[in-house]
BALOTOR-20869 format. One record per residue (C-alpha): residue in three letters; x negated, y, z negated. Coordinates in Angstrom, 3 decimals. Layout:
[fido "ala" [X Y Z]]
...
END
This chain:
[fido "ile" [8.919 5.950 14.007]]
[fido "glu" [10.135 9.124 12.436]]
[fido "gly" [7.572 10.809 10.162]]
[fido "lys" [10.124 11.578 7.448]]
[fido "glu" [11.357 7.960 7.366]]
[fido "met" [7.782 6.665 7.086]]
[fido "thr" [7.081 9.101 4.231]]
[fido "ile" [10.175 7.930 2.365]]
[fido "leu" [9.137 4.313 2.898]]
[fido "ile" [5.615 4.782 1.527]]
[fido "glu" [7.024 6.731 -1.442]]
[fido "glu" [9.351 3.792 -2.181]]
[fido "leu" [6.482 1.366 -1.718]]
[fido "ala" [4.246 3.365 -4.097]]
[fido "thr" [7.029 3.361 -6.707]]
[fido "tyr" [7.512 -0.399 -6.299]]
[fido "leu" [3.779 -0.978 -6.639]]
[fido "ala" [3.582 1.268 -9.723]]
[fido "thr" [6.342 -0.766 -11.365]]
[fido "gln" [4.687 -4.084 -10.508]]
[fido "leu" [1.247 -2.987 -11.758]]
[fido "gln" [2.505 -0.890 -14.698]]
[fido "leu" [1.000 2.304 -13.281]]
[fido "thr" [2.364 5.787 -12.567]]
[fido "val" [2.896 7.487 -9.209]]
[fido "gly" [1.011 10.791 -9.238]]
[fido "ser" [-1.396 9.654 -11.970]]
[fido "asp" [-2.699 6.240 -10.828]]
[fido "ile" [-0.982 5.721 -7.470]]
[fido "phe" [-0.855 8.383 -4.767]]
[fido "val" [1.167 8.734 -1.576]]
[fido "ser" [-0.591 9.723 1.672]]
[fido "his" [-3.888 10.704 0.031]]
[fido "leu" [-6.566 9.625 -2.437]]
[fido "pro" [-7.637 12.574 -4.590]]
[fido "pro" [-11.199 12.871 -5.948]]
[fido "ala" [-9.958 12.081 -9.470]]
[fido "pro" [-9.199 9.869 -11.306]]
[fido "asp" [-12.001 7.370 -10.690]]
[fido "ser" [-9.540 4.467 -10.841]]
[fido "ala" [-6.765 5.107 -8.318]]
[fido "ile" [-4.639 3.600 -5.555]]
[fido "ala" [-3.459 5.307 -2.371]]
[fido "val" [-0.577 4.125 -0.170]]
[fido "leu" [-1.099 5.331 3.403]]
[fido "glu" [0.713 5.135 6.732]]
[fido "ala" [-1.126 3.088 9.348]]
[fido "gly" [1.205 3.117 12.364]]
[fido "gly" [3.766 0.688 13.678]]
[fido "glu" [6.374 0.188 16.354]]
[fido "thr" [10.124 -0.254 16.832]]
[fido "ala" [11.476 -3.248 18.731]]
[fido "pro" [13.620 -2.260 21.704]]
[fido "phe" [17.352 -2.978 21.388]]
[fido "thr" [17.217 -4.302 17.799]]
[fido "gly" [15.801 -1.258 16.005]]
[fido "val" [13.738 -3.539 13.749]]
[fido "glu" [10.520 -1.764 12.851]]
[fido "arg" [7.116 -3.287 12.226]]
[fido "arg" [5.237 -0.801 10.075]]
[fido "arg" [1.629 -0.981 9.006]]
[fido "ile" [0.630 0.214 5.570]]
[fido "gln" [-2.882 0.600 4.171]]
[fido "val" [-3.549 0.515 0.443]]
[fido "ile" [-6.884 1.859 -0.792]]
[fido "val" [-8.043 0.807 -4.255]]
[fido "arg" [-10.848 2.726 -5.955]]
[fido "ala" [-12.494 1.804 -9.264]]
[fido "ser" [-15.549 2.666 -11.322]]
[fido "asp" [-16.922 -0.869 -11.110]]
[fido "tyr" [-16.740 -3.618 -8.529]]
[fido "gly" [-15.045 -6.177 -10.792]]
[fido "ala" [-12.225 -3.850 -11.808]]
[fido "gly" [-11.634 -2.846 -8.184]]
[fido "ser" [-11.634 -6.440 -7.009]]
[fido "thr" [-9.169 -7.449 -9.741]]
[fido "arg" [-6.831 -4.536 -8.989]]
[fido "ser" [-7.014 -5.319 -5.259]]
[fido "ala" [-5.969 -8.904 -5.994]]
[fido "ser" [-3.041 -7.551 -8.036]]
[fido "val" [-1.939 -5.343 -5.118]]
[fido "leu" [-2.189 -8.338 -2.787]]
[fido "ser" [-0.083 -10.451 -5.130]]
[fido "ala" [2.531 -7.696 -5.510]]
[fido "leu" [3.013 -7.100 -1.777]]
[fido "asn" [2.030 -10.224 0.172]]
[fido "asn" [4.654 -12.605 1.528]]
[fido "lys" [7.552 -10.774 -0.137]]
[fido "thr" [11.107 -10.626 1.160]]
[fido "gly" [14.082 -8.395 0.460]]
[fido "phe" [12.492 -5.838 -1.826]]
[fido "ile" [12.906 -2.073 -2.075]]
[fido "ser" [16.690 -1.825 -1.948]]
[fido "gly" [16.874 -5.326 -0.465]]
[fido "arg" [17.414 -4.059 3.064]]
[fido "arg" [14.675 -1.493 3.667]]
[fido "ile" [11.817 -3.966 3.750]]
[fido "ser" [12.920 -7.412 4.800]]
[fido "phe" [9.396 -8.859 4.795]]
[fido "ser" [5.847 -7.872 3.831]]
[fido "leu" [2.742 -9.748 4.931]]
[fido "ala" [-0.921 -9.005 4.219]]
[fido "ala" [-3.132 -8.689 7.281]]
[fido "gly" [-5.850 -10.519 5.348]]
[fido "leu" [-7.702 -10.462 2.068]]
[fido "pro" [-8.929 -7.202 0.491]]
[fido "ile" [-11.868 -5.637 2.315]]
[fido "tyr" [-14.699 -4.117 0.304]]
[fido "leu" [-15.431 -0.708 1.832]]
[fido "gly" [-18.536 -0.083 -0.235]]
[fido "met" [-19.702 2.327 -2.881]]
[fido "glu" [-18.778 5.989 -2.618]]
[fido "glu" [-20.834 8.881 -3.896]]
[fido "gly" [-20.738 8.830 -7.667]]
[fido "gly" [-20.852 5.026 -7.806]]
[fido "leu" [-17.128 4.373 -7.190]]
[fido "his" [-16.122 1.181 -5.374]]
[fido "ser" [-13.405 1.154 -2.711]]
[fido "phe" [-11.310 -1.667 -1.267]]
[fido "ser" [-8.772 -1.683 1.552]]
[fido "leu" [-5.691 -3.844 1.988]]
[fido "asn" [-3.481 -3.779 5.062]]
[fido "phe" [0.120 -4.947 5.262]]
[fido "leu" [2.626 -5.435 8.047]]
[fido "leu" [6.180 -4.645 6.958]]
[fido "thr" [9.349 -5.637 8.767]]
[fido "val" [11.961 -2.940 8.181]]
[fido "lys" [15.577 -3.396 9.234]]
[fido "pro" [17.544 -0.363 10.471]]
END
């Protein structure tokens, strides 16, 4: 999987997620990193994948990290991310991502220094060439 193509995909995914959750890329949602501030933030990260021989269909893995100042807010936002991305078809230009499936429920990663709570969600995306 080409690095540039993956970057474009996660940028599109972050924009889609920002629209669904009424947030802003670069302020609330970040691509490829989770900065130390703000306390409440979401990061969309690459997590590998593979391309099927002969068909060119790609199976890409995406990780979404949700951070919040309290457990309840983080849990609620994680559920919103799950709802926005799980079991979706034909979104992001209709052809780029033909299907998105969560690899499970949100995982609580624990409390960071400073009392911030982090959650992880993992998705498998089917991307047509």
